[in-house]
N, C-alpha and C positions, 0 to 999 in steps of 0.2 A: 233384879231390876237394874237396868242400864242407866248410868248417869255420866255422859261424856266418856272419858277414858276410865271411869271408875264403875264398879258394880256395888250394889248394896247387899251385904250379907243379911238375908232375911231373918235369921235367928237373933242377930245382935244389932241390926239396923245401923251398922257402921260401914262407911265406904271402904272398899278394898280395891286395890289396883288390879286391872286386867293384866294378864301377862303380855309383855311387849312381843310382838310377832318377830320371828327371825328375819323375815323379808324386810321389814321396816328397819330393823337394826343393821342389816347388811347394806341396804341402800344408803342409810345415814352414814355408815362407816366409809363406804365407797365415795360418797359425796365429799366428806371431809378429807379423805385421803387424796382424791383428785384435786381438790382445792389446794392442799398442801404441796402436791407435786407441782402444780402450776406456780404457786408462790415461790417455791424453791428454784424453779427454772427462771423466774423473773429476777430473783435475788442473784443468782449466778450470772445472768446476763448483765445486771446492773453493776455488780461488784467486780466482775472479771472481764466480760466481753466489752462493755462500753468503755472502761478505762483503756483497754488495749486499742480499741478503735481511735479514741481521742489522742493517744500517744503516736499514732501513725502520721506520716506525711499525708496530706489530703489526697493526692493522686493514688498513693498506695491503698489508703482506706477505700476509695471508690472502686478500685479493682477487687479488693477483698470482700467488700460488701455484696458484690454480685453473687457470691456463694454463701457467705456467712449470714447475711440478712435473711434470705429466703429459707436457709436451713434452720435458723432459729425459729422462724414462724412455723415451719413444717413440723417442728418438734413440739412447740408450745400450744399451737392452736387446737390440735385434737384433744389435748389434756384439758384445755380451757373449755372447749365445747362439752366434753364429758362432764366436767364439774358443773357447768350451768344446767345441763340436762338432769344430772343426779340430784343436784340441790333443788331444782324445780319439782322433781318427782317427790322428793322427801318433804318439801314444804307443803305440797298439795296433800300428801298422805297425812302428815301430822296435824294439819289444819282440819281436814275432813274428820279425822278420828279424835280431834280435840286433845291431842297429847301435849305434854309439857314441852316447852322449847319452841313454840310456834313463832314467837317474835324473833328469836335468834336465828331460826331457819330462814325466816323472811329476810332478815338483814344479810345473812350469808348469800342468799340467792340474789338479792339486789346488788351486793358488792361484786359478785362474779359476773352478773349481767352487765354491770357498768364497765368491766374490763373488755367485754365484747363490743360495747358501744364505742369505746375509744378507738377501735380499729377503723371504722369509716370516718370518725370525727378527726383523727389525727394520723394514726400510723399508716393507713392505706395511702394517703396522699404523700406523706413524708417518705415512706419507703419507695414508692413509685418514682418520686423525684430523685432520690439517691441512686436508684438503679438506672436512671436516664444517662446515657453516655455524654449528653450535653450539659450535665450538672456542673456548674463552675466550682473548681477546687477551692476558690477563695471563699465560698459559702459553706464549706464543710464544717468548720469549727462552730459557726452559729447554729447550723442545723443539728449537729450532734449535741450541742448544749440544750436545745429545745427537746430533742429526742430523749435525752437523759431525764429531763424534768418530767415529761409525759410518762416515761417508763417508771419513774418513781411513783407517780400516781397509780399506775397500773399495778405495780408491785405492792403498794400499800393496800389497795383494794383486794388483791389476792390473799395477803396476810390477814386482813380483816375477815374475809370469808372463811378462812381456815379457823381463826379464833372463835368466830360466831358458831361455826359448825361444831367445833369441839365443845363449846359451852352448851349448845343445844343437845348434843348427844349425851352429855353429862346430866342435863335436866331430865331427859327421857329416862335415863338409867336410874336416876334417883326417884323417879315417879312422883313428881312434885305435887301431888294431891290436887290437881286441877289448876294450880297457879301457873301462869305463863312465866317462863324464864327468859 
């Protein structure tokens, strides 16, 4: 008899956990790993790249940002998109199969999705402005201060997605007897 993620042993009438499928575990691991890669990239940007930018003369920064800004996005965005897709697939699967960790997977997916939402909300406009040759050097310090604050939000969301994904994977592996972790 099937009961959510549990089956009932007919001879003892005690619930026993179904084996966790390899594909679910691989997708969950890839989702968490891609979230961790994104969070690591954000931390590196925030702790190394942004302070380097802020230490530059404004005109030097604007010249450097033409290459380093788009390069940073070109590296991080595919990892971010992969994390959102893998987290979404994992959340869908664990919810459909009523596996433990559903709420944590939902939180991880929401956190990574929020990082993508920040692109049109702030980063797209800010990066486009910084790439504009007419951007006034006198505004660089203020814009980099805002950029740094928004990037901390994005970094925190990436770390939160990683922690939630790790907690959800642990809950799945522990096979929490139907309680959501």
